[in-house]
Phi, psi and omega in degrees: 000328176302324179295319179297317179299314181297322180296316181289327176294321176297318179296331181296341182257003182279110187292322181294314180294323178297313182299316179296312185296315184288347180246012179248147180293323181293323178297316180297320179293318179297320183291341183297345175300322186240352185240131188292336182156187184264338188243164179304316183298326176299315181295319180294323178296318177294319179301317178298319179295317180295318177302320181295339177270008176087018182238148175277174184221148161237132186258134183232115174278109189294142180156146182215153169049067176294160185248002179207160176300321181301316178298320180297315180291326176295318178297319180295324181299325177299319180291324175297319178295322177296315180298320177297315182293321177301316180292316183296320184268359180055046179278148172274082189206157170221192183234151175239132190229138172264130182292334175294331177288339178264011174095019184304319183281348173274314182196117176303326179294320177300310182297318180294322178296318179293318178298321177301312180300317181294318179296321177296318178297317180296316181298318180295330181268002183070026182249202191203142176237130179254126175274113179293151176263139180249214184287168191296339178293343182250003184300308186294317182292326176295315177299317182298315181296314181296317181295321179295315181293316183295334181291343178282127186308321184287346181251357182299124181090351182261356183221139179223187188213172177244139175238139184251126187286349180279353178272137178301325187284351193296328180297315179293326177295317179297317179302317181291319181294321176297316179299327180278349181077028184262132179291137184240138162258120179263127174227176180277323181116139187234016180250156176278116184239149178290156185290348178276351177239343184224149176296124178282340184265132177301321180299321179289322177298316179297316180299319179291324177300315180295316179301313181291325177301316181296321177298317181291318181297326180286340182283160181278005185264149179277112182244169177238134176255110187261103180197151171251002184281114185295333177292320178292320179295316180298321179296318179294317179297319180295315180297316180299317180294316181296327183257013177053045177268117183295138180302339179288349184272357180204173178220152168268142179238137181221162184272144174303130177090358181235123176054052175300328178297318179291322177302311182294324180295318179297322177298316179299328180280357177096013179264150174283136179229135174239132181258128180276112187248102178269153176206166176125168185279341181263061189268345192301309180301318179299314182301315181293325178292328176293322177293324180294328186289322188222118177305331180299330178293320178295317180297318179301312181295321179298320180293328186257002186305312186279002175276344184283000000 
């Protein structure tokens, strides 16, 4: 399975295949398994449906590594529109943002300024913006930007971050983020990383996920545990029960289109669940990373290919 994962991660960076897929009807139909649609209204419609099932939502306008300031500001405008729509429709939702989409690789100052504007808009609306984590080359600068913004009194509590359990450094990062009072989404990680920065063994990644989950659950801050792995979920539930941590103090987070049955079951059991709902025309890299994460996703698509 590691070879399959590596193959799909490599394909996620193939520009020719990306261009073809994002402009073909069959590609768009296949991606609908994991992507809510191409437009803002598609995402809002899915968010309303998910809310009606008793689950919260985080909305992600797909796109990475813009090539101009204009593209960065256009990407940010979509998020401003989302925050307005969330408030107007009274949705139980927030937003997730990649800093490369806000121009990080063009200028860290540009990205931080755009993130600042979004956090201020979210704070004014009583909402929240989560800065997604990308590959390990961007970990430190993403942490630095989030910590600087969160340190400002008017933005405290309005901005959070993602930590990936496959990185060796993540335990010290979690310790610092807890000390700073910053909300964390913990996930395993979906990028191909060298063995000098990330655990190469799935067992080690899983062990670190459980270790970090326990640290987050013990903290007084509201965090999210992002996993579809029932063993990781069971470990978190067991730790919470043993330490009398009320389910209202944290949430499980899962991806749109994956394990809807498990999402509904957790809600029935009294746990908070948030569904990560991506949308947009630049869906290809995200789609390929979802295929890389779980062989079951590839099997599902193979079985249903000729139904489209």
